[in-house]
PDB file as gemmi writes it, atoms N, CA and C in Angstrom:
CRYST1    1.000    1.000    1.000  90.00  90.00  90.00 P 1                      
ATOM      1  N   UNK A   1      -8.702  -9.087   3.046  1.00  0.00           N  
ATOM      2  CA  UNK A   1      -9.351  -9.441   1.550  1.00  0.00           C  
ATOM      3  C   UNK A   1      -9.723  -9.297   0.411  1.00  0.00           C  
ATOM      4  N   UNK A   2      -9.116  -8.803  -0.876  1.00  0.00           N  
ATOM      5  CA  UNK A   2      -9.602  -8.012  -1.699  1.00  0.00           C  
ATOM      6  C   UNK A   2      -9.186  -8.642  -3.112  1.00  0.00           C  
ATOM      7  N   UNK A   3      -9.937  -8.311  -4.059  1.00  0.00           N  
ATOM      8  CA  UNK A   3      -9.827  -8.657  -5.536  1.00  0.00           C  
ATOM      9  C   UNK A   3      -8.903  -7.566  -6.044  1.00  0.00           C  
ATOM     10  N   UNK A   4      -7.694  -7.945  -6.676  1.00  0.00           N  
ATOM     11  CA  UNK A   4      -6.349  -7.401  -7.356  1.00  0.00           C  
ATOM     12  C   UNK A   4      -6.269  -7.210  -8.896  1.00  0.00           C  
ATOM     13  N   UNK A   5      -6.126  -6.476  -9.737  1.00  0.00           N  
ATOM     14  CA  UNK A   5      -5.768  -6.300 -11.089  1.00  0.00           C  
ATOM     15  C   UNK A   5      -4.795  -5.588 -11.196  1.00  0.00           C  
ATOM     16  N   UNK A   6      -4.242  -5.267 -12.155  1.00  0.00           N  
ATOM     17  CA  UNK A   6      -2.882  -5.029 -13.180  1.00  0.00           C  
ATOM     18  C   UNK A   6      -3.866  -3.888 -14.110  1.00  0.00           C  
ATOM     19  N   UNK A   7      -3.364  -2.644 -13.816  1.00  0.00           N  
ATOM     20  CA  UNK A   7      -3.467  -1.582 -14.702  1.00  0.00           C  
ATOM     21  C   UNK A   7      -2.074  -0.602 -15.112  1.00  0.00           C  
ATOM     22  N   UNK A   8      -2.728  -0.128 -16.595  1.00  0.00           N  
ATOM     23  CA  UNK A   8      -1.228   0.737 -16.979  1.00  0.00           C  
ATOM     24  C   UNK A   8      -1.867   2.049 -17.423  1.00  0.00           C  
ATOM     25  N   UNK A   9      -0.915   3.132 -16.629  1.00  0.00           N  
ATOM     26  CA  UNK A   9      -1.425   4.352 -16.246  1.00  0.00           C  
ATOM     27  C   UNK A   9      -1.704   5.330 -17.695  1.00  0.00           C  
ATOM     28  N   UNK A  10      -2.958   5.258 -17.783  1.00  0.00           N  
ATOM     29  CA  UNK A  10      -2.830   6.355 -19.403  1.00  0.00           C  
ATOM     30  C   UNK A  10      -1.800   7.486 -19.375  1.00  0.00           C  
ATOM     31  N   UNK A  11      -2.089   8.060 -20.537  1.00  0.00           N  
ATOM     32  CA  UNK A  11      -1.247   9.216 -20.881  1.00  0.00           C  
ATOM     33  C   UNK A  11      -1.922  10.601 -19.476  1.00  0.00           C  
ATOM     34  N   UNK A  12      -3.125  10.842 -19.425  1.00  0.00           N  
ATOM     35  CA  UNK A  12      -3.651  11.574 -18.442  1.00  0.00           C  
ATOM     36  C   UNK A  12      -3.702  11.400 -17.121  1.00  0.00           C  
ATOM     37  N   UNK A  13      -3.028  10.500 -16.518  1.00  0.00           N  
ATOM     38  CA  UNK A  13      -2.301  10.048 -15.280  1.00  0.00           C  
ATOM     39  C   UNK A  13      -4.073   9.278 -14.620  1.00  0.00           C  
ATOM     40  N   UNK A  14      -4.331   8.863 -15.740  1.00  0.00           N  
ATOM     41  CA  UNK A  14      -5.829   8.359 -14.602  1.00  0.00           C  
ATOM     42  C   UNK A  14      -5.656   6.258 -15.208  1.00  0.00           C  
ATOM     43  N   UNK A  15      -6.437   5.943 -14.293  1.00  0.00           N  
ATOM     44  CA  UNK A  15      -6.899   4.749 -14.841  1.00  0.00           C  
ATOM     45  C   UNK A  15      -8.181   4.058 -15.054  1.00  0.00           C  
ATOM     46  N   UNK A  16      -8.027   3.271 -15.987  1.00  0.00           N  
ATOM     47  CA  UNK A  16      -9.435   2.949 -16.658  1.00  0.00           C  
ATOM     48  C   UNK A  16     -10.110   1.789 -15.445  1.00  0.00           C  
ATOM     49  N   UNK A  17     -11.240   1.594 -14.844  1.00  0.00           N  
ATOM     50  CA  UNK A  17     -10.988   0.279 -13.963  1.00  0.00           C  
ATOM     51  C   UNK A  17     -12.991   0.143 -14.113  1.00  0.00           C  
ATOM     52  N   UNK A  18     -13.820  -1.048 -14.804  1.00  0.00           N  
ATOM     53  CA  UNK A  18     -14.595  -1.177 -14.872  1.00  0.00           C  
ATOM     54  C   UNK A  18     -15.978  -0.279 -15.047  1.00  0.00           C  
ATOM     55  N   UNK A  19     -15.243   0.897 -16.234  1.00  0.00           N  
ATOM     56  CA  UNK A  19     -16.133   1.921 -16.479  1.00  0.00           C  
ATOM     57  C   UNK A  19     -15.947   3.368 -16.082  1.00  0.00           C  
ATOM     58  N   UNK A  20     -14.891   3.027 -14.710  1.00  0.00           N  
ATOM     59  CA  UNK A  20     -14.758   4.806 -14.029  1.00  0.00           C  
ATOM     60  C   UNK A  20     -13.117   5.022 -14.767  1.00  0.00           C  
ATOM     61  N   UNK A  21     -13.073   6.286 -14.191  1.00  0.00           N  
ATOM     62  CA  UNK A  21     -11.615   6.693 -14.789  1.00  0.00           C  
ATOM     63  C   UNK A  21     -11.268   7.256 -13.491  1.00  0.00           C  
ATOM     64  N   UNK A  22     -10.114   6.749 -12.914  1.00  0.00           N  
ATOM     65  CA  UNK A  22      -9.239   7.130 -11.724  1.00  0.00           C  
ATOM     66  C   UNK A  22      -8.353   7.382 -11.608  1.00  0.00           C  
ATOM     67  N   UNK A  23      -8.589   8.927 -11.310  1.00  0.00           N  
ATOM     68  CA  UNK A  23      -7.172  10.214 -11.383  1.00  0.00           C  
ATOM     69  C   UNK A  23      -6.222   9.604  -9.982  1.00  0.00           C  
ATOM     70  N   UNK A  24      -5.396   9.647 -10.603  1.00  0.00           N  
ATOM     71  CA  UNK A  24      -3.694   9.555  -9.429  1.00  0.00           C  
ATOM     72  C   UNK A  24      -3.581  10.918  -8.982  1.00  0.00           C  
ATOM     73  N   UNK A  25      -3.506  11.540  -7.957  1.00  0.00           N  
ATOM     74  CA  UNK A  25      -3.315  13.119  -7.672  1.00  0.00           C  
ATOM     75  C   UNK A  25      -1.828  12.857  -7.169  1.00  0.00           C  
ATOM     76  N   UNK A  26      -1.174  14.083  -7.624  1.00  0.00           N  
ATOM     77  CA  UNK A  26       0.148  14.675  -7.528  1.00  0.00           C  
ATOM     78  C   UNK A  26       0.604  14.340  -5.898  1.00  0.00           C  
ATOM     79  N   UNK A  27       1.905  13.744  -6.084  1.00  0.00           N  
ATOM     80  CA  UNK A  27       2.408  13.242  -4.894  1.00  0.00           C  
ATOM     81  C   UNK A  27       4.253  13.628  -5.067  1.00  0.00           C  
ATOM     82  N   UNK A  28       4.674  13.330  -3.873  1.00  0.00           N  
ATOM     83  CA  UNK A  28       6.058  13.927  -3.286  1.00  0.00           C  
ATOM     84  C   UNK A  28       7.140  12.794  -4.209  1.00  0.00           C  
ATOM     85  N   UNK A  29       6.340  11.920  -4.482  1.00  0.00           N  
ATOM     86  CA  UNK A  29       7.521  10.898  -4.793  1.00  0.00           C  
ATOM     87  C   UNK A  29       7.864  11.153  -6.813  1.00  0.00           C  
ATOM     88  N   UNK A  30       6.682  11.208  -7.120  1.00  0.00           N  
ATOM     89  CA  UNK A  30       6.642  11.361  -8.658  1.00  0.00           C  
ATOM     90  C   UNK A  30       5.952  12.439  -9.176  1.00  0.00           C  
ATOM     91  N   UNK A  31       6.098  12.561 -10.491  1.00  0.00           N  
ATOM     92  CA  UNK A  31       5.319  13.902 -10.931  1.00  0.00           C  
ATOM     93  C   UNK A  31       3.971  13.551 -11.803  1.00  0.00           C  
ATOM     94  N   UNK A  32       4.402  11.879 -12.107  1.00  0.00           N  
ATOM     95  CA  UNK A  32       2.981  11.411 -12.852  1.00  0.00           C  
ATOM     96  C   UNK A  32       3.390  10.176 -12.943  1.00  0.00           C  
ATOM     97  N   UNK A  33       2.398   8.887 -13.319  1.00  0.00           N  
ATOM     98  CA  UNK A  33       2.849   7.757 -13.553  1.00  0.00           C  
ATOM     99  C   UNK A  33       2.486   7.017 -14.206  1.00  0.00           C  
ATOM    100  N   UNK A  34       2.300   8.310 -15.796  1.00  0.00           N  
ATOM    101  CA  UNK A  34       1.785   7.722 -16.757  1.00  0.00           C  
ATOM    102  C   UNK A  34       3.349   6.544 -17.527  1.00  0.00           C  
ATOM    103  N   UNK A  35       2.165   5.383 -17.764  1.00  0.00           N  
ATOM    104  CA  UNK A  35       2.878   4.122 -18.517  1.00  0.00           C  
ATOM    105  C   UNK A  35       3.229   3.385 -17.262  1.00  0.00           C  
ATOM    106  N   UNK A  36       3.242   3.575 -15.756  1.00  0.00           N  
ATOM    107  CA  UNK A  36       3.357   2.941 -15.153  1.00  0.00           C  
ATOM    108  C   UNK A  36       2.058   1.423 -15.215  1.00  0.00           C  
ATOM    109  N   UNK A  37       2.967   0.619 -14.093  1.00  0.00           N  
ATOM    110  CA  UNK A  37       1.843  -0.782 -13.863  1.00  0.00           C  
ATOM    111  C   UNK A  37       1.458  -0.410 -12.469  1.00  0.00           C  
ATOM    112  N   UNK A  38       0.269  -0.277 -12.464  1.00  0.00           N  
ATOM    113  CA  UNK A  38      -0.001  -0.427 -10.897  1.00  0.00           C  
ATOM    114  C   UNK A  38      -1.085  -1.116 -10.566  1.00  0.00           C  
ATOM    115  N   UNK A  39      -1.306  -1.260  -9.307  1.00  0.00           N  
ATOM    116  CA  UNK A  39      -2.323  -2.519  -8.521  1.00  0.00           C  
ATOM    117  C   UNK A  39      -3.510  -1.326  -8.319  1.00  0.00           C  
ATOM    118  N   UNK A  40      -4.949  -2.049  -8.579  1.00  0.00           N  
ATOM    119  CA  UNK A  40      -6.025  -2.016  -8.212  1.00  0.00           C  
ATOM    120  C   UNK A  40      -6.650  -2.793  -7.039  1.00  0.00           C  
ATOM    121  N   UNK A  41      -6.923  -2.958  -6.543  1.00  0.00           N  
ATOM    122  CA  UNK A  41      -7.265  -3.663  -5.229  1.00  0.00           C  
ATOM    123  C   UNK A  41      -8.513  -2.697  -4.743  1.00  0.00           C  
ATOM    124  N   UNK A  42      -9.705  -3.856  -5.029  1.00  0.00           N  
ATOM    125  CA  UNK A  42     -11.288  -3.291  -4.743  1.00  0.00           C  
ATOM    126  C   UNK A  42     -11.498  -4.476  -3.750  1.00  0.00           C  
ATOM    127  N   UNK A  43     -11.852  -3.927  -2.533  1.00  0.00           N  
ATOM    128  CA  UNK A  43     -12.162  -4.349  -0.909  1.00  0.00           C  
ATOM    129  C   UNK A  43     -13.763  -4.757  -1.112  1.00  0.00           C  
ATOM    130  N   UNK A  44     -13.876  -5.387  -0.085  1.00  0.00           N  
ATOM    131  CA  UNK A  44     -15.334  -6.566   0.528  1.00  0.00           C  
ATOM    132  C   UNK A  44     -16.453  -5.379   0.452  1.00  0.00           C  
ATOM    133  N   UNK A  45     -16.078  -4.071   0.834  1.00  0.00           N  
ATOM    134  CA  UNK A  45     -16.422  -3.129   1.302  1.00  0.00           C  
ATOM    135  C   UNK A  45     -17.092  -2.023  -0.340  1.00  0.00           C  
ATOM    136  N   UNK A  46     -16.000  -2.417  -1.158  1.00  0.00           N  
ATOM    137  CA  UNK A  46     -16.241  -1.705  -2.881  1.00  0.00           C  
ATOM    138  C   UNK A  46     -15.296  -0.822  -2.654  1.00  0.00           C  
ATOM    139  N   UNK A  47     -14.785  -0.622  -1.628  1.00  0.00           N  
ATOM    140  CA  UNK A  47     -13.829   0.634  -1.938  1.00  0.00           C  
ATOM    141  C   UNK A  47     -13.123   0.272  -2.750  1.00  0.00           C  
ATOM    142  N   UNK A  48     -12.086   1.336  -3.616  1.00  0.00           N  
ATOM    143  CA  UNK A  48     -10.797   1.073  -4.526  1.00  0.00           C  
ATOM    144  C   UNK A  48      -9.194   1.541  -4.129  1.00  0.00           C  
ATOM    145  N   UNK A  49      -8.704   1.038  -4.026  1.00  0.00           N  
ATOM    146  CA  UNK A  49      -6.971   1.464  -3.973  1.00  0.00           C  
ATOM    147  C   UNK A  49      -6.632   1.434  -4.949  1.00  0.00           C  
ATOM    148  N   UNK A  50      -5.463   2.072  -5.595  1.00  0.00           N  
ATOM    149  CA  UNK A  50      -4.497   2.396  -6.502  1.00  0.00           C  
ATOM    150  C   UNK A  50      -2.846   2.155  -5.594  1.00  0.00           C  
ATOM    151  N   UNK A  51      -2.748   1.186  -6.134  1.00  0.00           N  
ATOM    152  CA  UNK A  51      -0.915   0.915  -5.334  1.00  0.00           C  
ATOM    153  C   UNK A  51       0.184   1.224  -6.744  1.00  0.00           C  
ATOM    154  N   UNK A  52       1.220   1.325  -6.348  1.00  0.00           N  
ATOM    155  CA  UNK A  52       2.925   1.507  -6.923  1.00  0.00           C  
ATOM    156  C   UNK A  52       3.520   0.619  -6.496  1.00  0.00           C  
ATOM    157  N   UNK A  53       3.842  -0.838  -6.136  1.00  0.00           N  
ATOM    158  CA  UNK A  53       4.533  -1.095  -5.607  1.00  0.00           C  
ATOM    159  C   UNK A  53       3.913  -0.883  -4.101  1.00  0.00           C  
ATOM    160  N   UNK A  54       4.655  -0.807  -3.141  1.00  0.00           N  
ATOM    161  CA  UNK A  54       3.967  -0.967  -1.826  1.00  0.00           C  
ATOM    162  C   UNK A  54       3.056   0.312  -1.290  1.00  0.00           C  
ATOM    163  N   UNK A  55       3.345   1.588  -2.072  1.00  0.00           N  
ATOM    164  CA  UNK A  55       2.794   2.469  -1.910  1.00  0.00           C  
ATOM    165  C   UNK A  55       1.858   2.731  -2.511  1.00  0.00           C  
ATOM    166  N   UNK A  56       0.750   2.996  -1.242  1.00  0.00           N  
ATOM    167  CA  UNK A  56      -0.663   3.914  -1.799  1.00  0.00           C  
ATOM    168  C   UNK A  56      -1.091   5.250  -2.240  1.00  0.00           C  
ATOM    169  N   UNK A  57      -1.353   4.897  -3.612  1.00  0.00           N  
ATOM    170  CA  UNK A  57      -1.575   6.169  -4.448  1.00  0.00           C  
ATOM    171  C   UNK A  57      -2.917   7.092  -4.354  1.00  0.00           C  
ATOM    172  N   UNK A  58      -3.816   6.443  -4.202  1.00  0.00           N  
ATOM    173  CA  UNK A  58      -5.277   7.158  -4.532  1.00  0.00           C  
ATOM    174  C   UNK A  58      -5.990   5.965  -3.411  1.00  0.00           C  
ATOM    175  N   UNK A  59      -7.013   6.102  -3.289  1.00  0.00           N  
ATOM    176  CA  UNK A  59      -8.494   6.231  -2.448  1.00  0.00           C  
ATOM    177  C   UNK A  59      -9.877   6.225  -3.098  1.00  0.00           C  
ATOM    178  N   UNK A  60     -10.612   5.446  -3.091  1.00  0.00           N  
ATOM    179  CA  UNK A  60     -12.028   5.985  -4.221  1.00  0.00           C  
ATOM    180  C   UNK A  60     -12.824   5.217  -3.584  1.00  0.00           C  
ATOM    181  N   UNK A  61     -14.196   5.621  -3.527  1.00  0.00           N  
ATOM    182  CA  UNK A  61     -15.402   4.939  -2.853  1.00  0.00           C  
ATOM    183  C   UNK A  61     -15.590   4.370  -4.198  1.00  0.00           C  
ATOM    184  N   UNK A  62     -16.940   3.020  -3.686  1.00  0.00           N  
ATOM    185  CA  UNK A  62     -17.376   1.996  -4.679  1.00  0.00           C  
ATOM    186  C   UNK A  62     -17.549   3.030  -5.900  1.00  0.00           C  
ATOM    187  N   UNK A  63     -17.945   4.448  -5.767  1.00  0.00           N  
ATOM    188  CA  UNK A  63     -18.775   4.758  -7.065  1.00  0.00           C  
ATOM    189  C   UNK A  63     -17.337   5.637  -7.902  1.00  0.00           C  
ATOM    190  N   UNK A  64     -16.259   5.556  -7.541  1.00  0.00           N  
ATOM    191  CA  UNK A  64     -15.067   6.066  -7.978  1.00  0.00           C  
ATOM    192  C   UNK A  64     -14.627   7.387  -7.439  1.00  0.00           C  
ATOM    193  N   UNK A  65     -15.344   8.259  -6.612  1.00  0.00           N  
ATOM    194  CA  UNK A  65     -14.932   9.105  -6.071  1.00  0.00           C  
ATOM    195  C   UNK A  65     -13.998   9.746  -5.127  1.00  0.00           C  
ATOM    196  N   UNK A  66     -12.902  10.370  -5.035  1.00  0.00           N  
ATOM    197  CA  UNK A  66     -12.089  10.315  -4.701  1.00  0.00           C  
ATOM    198  C   UNK A  66     -11.997  10.449  -2.914  1.00  0.00           C  
ATOM    199  N   UNK A  67     -11.362   9.596  -2.054  1.00  0.00           N  
ATOM    200  CA  UNK A  67     -11.390   9.801  -1.016  1.00  0.00           C  
ATOM    201  C   UNK A  67     -10.110  10.448  -0.322  1.00  0.00           C  
ATOM    202  N   UNK A  68     -10.425  11.712  -0.026  1.00  0.00           N  
ATOM    203  CA  UNK A  68      -9.510  13.081   0.573  1.00  0.00           C  
ATOM    204  C   UNK A  68      -8.785  12.408   2.403  1.00  0.00           C  
ATOM    205  N   UNK A  69      -7.579  12.405   2.338  1.00  0.00           N  
ATOM    206  CA  UNK A  69      -7.282  12.699   3.664  1.00  0.00           C  
ATOM    207  C   UNK A  69      -7.883  12.958   4.570  1.00  0.00           C  
ATOM    208  N   UNK A  70      -8.885  13.941   4.683  1.00  0.00           N  
ATOM    209  CA  UNK A  70      -9.752  14.630   5.935  1.00  0.00           C  
ATOM    210  C   UNK A  70     -10.424  12.991   6.241  1.00  0.00           C  
ATOM    211  N   UNK A  71     -11.095  12.012   4.738  1.00  0.00           N  
ATOM    212  CA  UNK A  71     -11.994  11.335   4.747  1.00  0.00           C  
ATOM    213  C   UNK A  71     -11.281  10.101   5.573  1.00  0.00           C  
ATOM    214  N   UNK A  72      -9.995  10.149   5.042  1.00  0.00           N  
ATOM    215  CA  UNK A  72      -9.307   8.684   5.646  1.00  0.00           C  
ATOM    216  C   UNK A  72      -9.111   8.557   7.446  1.00  0.00           C  
ATOM    217  N   UNK A  73      -8.705  10.084   7.778  1.00  0.00           N  
ATOM    218  CA  UNK A  73      -8.447  10.262   8.741  1.00  0.00           C  
ATOM    219  C   UNK A  73     -10.063   9.910   9.842  1.00  0.00           C  
ATOM    220  N   UNK A  74     -10.750  10.755   9.220  1.00  0.00           N  
ATOM    221  CA  UNK A  74     -12.299  10.445   9.818  1.00  0.00           C  
ATOM    222  C   UNK A  74     -12.701   9.200  10.389  1.00  0.00           C  
ATOM    223  N   UNK A  75     -12.438   8.054   9.149  1.00  0.00           N  
ATOM    224  CA  UNK A  75     -13.103   6.931   9.427  1.00  0.00           C  
ATOM    225  C   UNK A  75     -11.957   5.470  10.261  1.00  0.00           C  
TER     226      UNK A  75                                                      
END                                                                             
């Protein structure tokens, strides 16, 4: 279960969410997501995830720090 919000990616490839600026990292599918509509999921633990359709774009701690792939594998 999670809370879901919709946001538009700004010109700096970031999403603003509750006072935090969440940067979308480069990926192999698109060079940027400027003006794209994305879904922000906030989970019960406070962790935050950004999605474009079914594709997960970025994952963050409750404080807004990016969770790297190394941290995801350890969890």
